[in-house]
C-alpha positions in Angstrom: 17.0 27.1 -35.5 13.9 29.2 -35.6 13.1 31.4 -32.7 9.8 29.7 -32.0 11.5 26.3 -31.9 14.1 27.6 -29.5 11.3 29.0 -27.4 9.7 25.6 -27.4 12.9 24.0 -26.2 13.3 26.6 -23.4 9.7 26.1 -22.3 10.0 22.3 -22.4 13.3 22.4 -20.5 11.9 24.6 -17.7 8.8 22.3 -17.2 11.0 19.2 -17.2 13.5 20.7 -14.8 10.7 21.5 -12.4 10.2 17.8 -11.9 13.9 17.1 -11.1 13.7 18.3 -7.4 11.0 15.8 -6.8 13.1 13.0 -8.3 16.1 14.0 -6.2 14.0 14.3 -3.0 12.6 10.8 -3.6 16.1 9.4 -4.3 17.7 10.9 -1.2 14.9 10.2 1.2 13.8 6.9 -0.3 10.3 8.0 0.5 7.5 8.0 -2.2 4.5 7.1 -0.1 2.8 10.4 -0.9 3.0 9.8 -4.6 0.0 7.7 -5.6 0.0 5.1 -8.3 -3.0 6.9 -9.9 -1.1 10.1 -10.2 2.0 8.5 -11.5 0.3 6.4 -14.1 -2.0 9.2 -15.4 0.9 11.6 -15.5 3.1 9.0 -17.4 0.2 8.3 -19.8 -0.3 12.0 -20.5 3.4 12.5 -21.1 3.6 9.5 -23.4 0.7 10.9 -25.5 2.5 14.2 -25.7 5.5 12.3 -27.2 3.2 10.6 -29.7 1.7 13.9 -30.6 5.1 15.5 -31.0 6.2 12.8 -33.3 3.0 13.1 -35.3 3.4 16.9 -35.9 7.2 16.7 -36.1 7.9 19.1 -33.1 11.3 18.3 -31.6 10.8 20.4 -28.4 7.6 18.5 -27.5 9.4 15.1 -28.1 12.6 15.9 -26.2 11.0 17.6 -23.2 8.4 14.9 -22.7 10.9 12.1 -23.3 13.1 13.4 -20.5 10.1 13.9 -18.3 8.9 10.3 -18.9 12.4 9.0 -18.0 12.2 10.9 -14.7 8.7 9.5 -14.0 10.0 6.0 -14.7 12.8 6.5 -12.2 10.3 7.4 -9.5 8.1 4.4 -10.5 11.2 2.1 -10.1 11.9 3.6 -6.7 8.3 3.2 -5.6 8.3 -0.5 -6.7 11.5 -1.1 -4.8 10.1 0.7 -1.8 7.0 -1.5 -1.8 9.2 -4.6 -1.8 10.9 -3.2 1.3 7.6 -2.7 3.1 6.9 -6.4 3.8 7.2 -8.3 7.0 6.2 -11.6 8.5 5.4 -12.7 12.0 7.9 -15.1 13.7 5.9 -17.7 15.6 6.2 -17.8 19.3 6.9 -15.4 22.2 10.4 -14.1 23.0 12.3 -12.8 25.9 15.2 -10.3 26.2 17.6 -11.4 28.9 20.5 -9.8 30.7 23.4 -11.8 32.2 26.6 -10.7 33.6 29.3 -9.7 31.0 31.5 -12.7 31.9 28.7 -15.2 32.1 29.0 -18.4 30.0 26.4 -18.6 27.2 23.8 -21.0 28.5 22.5 -23.8 26.4 18.9 -22.5 26.5 20.1 -19.3 24.7 20.4 -21.0 21.3 17.0 -22.8 21.2 14.1 -22.0 19.1 13.5 -20.2 15.8 15.3 -17.0 16.8 18.2 -16.4 19.1 20.6 -13.5 19.3 23.6 -13.3 21.7 25.5 -10.1 22.2 28.4 -9.6 24.6 29.6 -6.1 25.6 31.9 -5.0 28.5 28.8 -4.3 30.5 26.4 -7.2 29.8 25.6 -10.4 28.0 22.3 -9.8 26.2 20.3 -12.8 24.9 17.2 -12.9 22.8 15.5 -16.2 22.5 12.2 -18.0 22.9 10.5 -17.1 26.2 9.7 -20.7 27.1 13.4 -21.6 27.2 14.4 -18.9 29.7 14.6 -20.0 33.4 12.3 -18.0 35.7 15.2 -16.7 37.8 16.9 -15.0 34.8 16.6 -11.2 34.6 14.5 -10.7 31.5 11.7 -8.8 29.8 9.2 -11.3 28.5 6.2 -11.5 26.2 7.6 -10.2 23.0 6.1 -10.9 19.6 8.5 -10.6 16.6 8.3 -9.2 13.1 10.9 -10.1 10.5 11.4 -7.7 7.7 11.4 -9.5 4.4 14.9 -9.3 3.0 17.6 -9.7 2.2 18.6 -6.0 2.0 21.6 -4.4 0.4 24.0 -2.9 2.9 23.8 0.4 1.1 19.9 0.5 1.3 18.7 3.5 3.3 15.7 4.0 5.5 14.2 0.5 5.5 14.1 0.0 9.2 13.2 3.6 9.8 10.1 3.2 7.5 8.8 0.6 10.0 9.9 2.4 13.2 8.5 5.8 12.3 4.8 4.8 12.2 5.4 2.7 15.4 6.8 5.7 17.2 3.9 7.9 16.0 1.6 5.3 17.5 3.6 5.3 20.8 4.6 1.7 20.4 8.0 0.9 22.1 10.1 -1.6 20.2 13.4 -3.6 20.5 15.1 -4.0 17.1 18.0 -6.2 16.1 19.8 -6.4 12.7 21.4 -9.4 11.1 23.3 -9.8 7.8 20.2 -10.2 5.7 17.5 -8.2 7.4 16.0 -6.6 10.6 13.8 -7.9 13.3 11.4 -5.9 15.5 10.3 -7.2 18.9 7.1 -5.8 20.4 5.5 -6.6 23.7 2.1 -8.3 23.6 0.2 -5.3 25.1 1.3 -3.2 22.2 1.1 -5.8 19.5 -2.4 -5.1 18.0 -1.7 -1.3 18.0 1.6 -1.9 16.2 0.0 -4.1 13.5 -2.7 -1.4 12.9 -0.1 1.4 12.7 2.0 -0.6 10.2 -1.1 -1.4 8.1 -2.1 2.2 8.0 1.4 3.2 6.9 1.1 0.8 4.0 3.2 -2.1 5.2 2.2 -5.6 4.2 2.3 -8.6 6.5 2.8 -11.8 4.5 2.4 -15.4 5.4 5.2 -16.8 7.5 5.2 -20.3 6.0 
């Protein structure tokens, strides 16, 4: 191998390796919001043209280095596409209440009515989430919650999905109550914070889809 060709492989290897930390960071954090589509697509196009040029002039270092770089870019594109699928939610119709009963209380019939109900018994309480209209007035409860359903289902090994919603809400000082089910997560937000919450999520890039 000629010295100049070896030099080309070393140079290409170093520039390609410089992109690896970004890929690893994106993979570990599952965050790629700061990487715009314009940057990724223009970068990928430029790298692809370098590969074409390398083939045209018969320069292996150019071909190999840029082929590896293109593979790394495509990994990030794949993660970004997956991430955007995770950033969708839909509104659950109705208002909901979060109720507290004694830990040994019998689950009441009204607890299972409506589009969403969640019943959790612990040694200290019986917690019920259900439609507000079904809850008797004398039951201890926080009322007036709207509900967002994250569009799933999600893999059990997926990382950072709920956090991607809660982080912008926390930054906007929106208190929430979250529950998780087998397929997805649900975020309850009181009416007085609802519009601020929707604005914060929209700014963060989350998409609210039709709840048909």
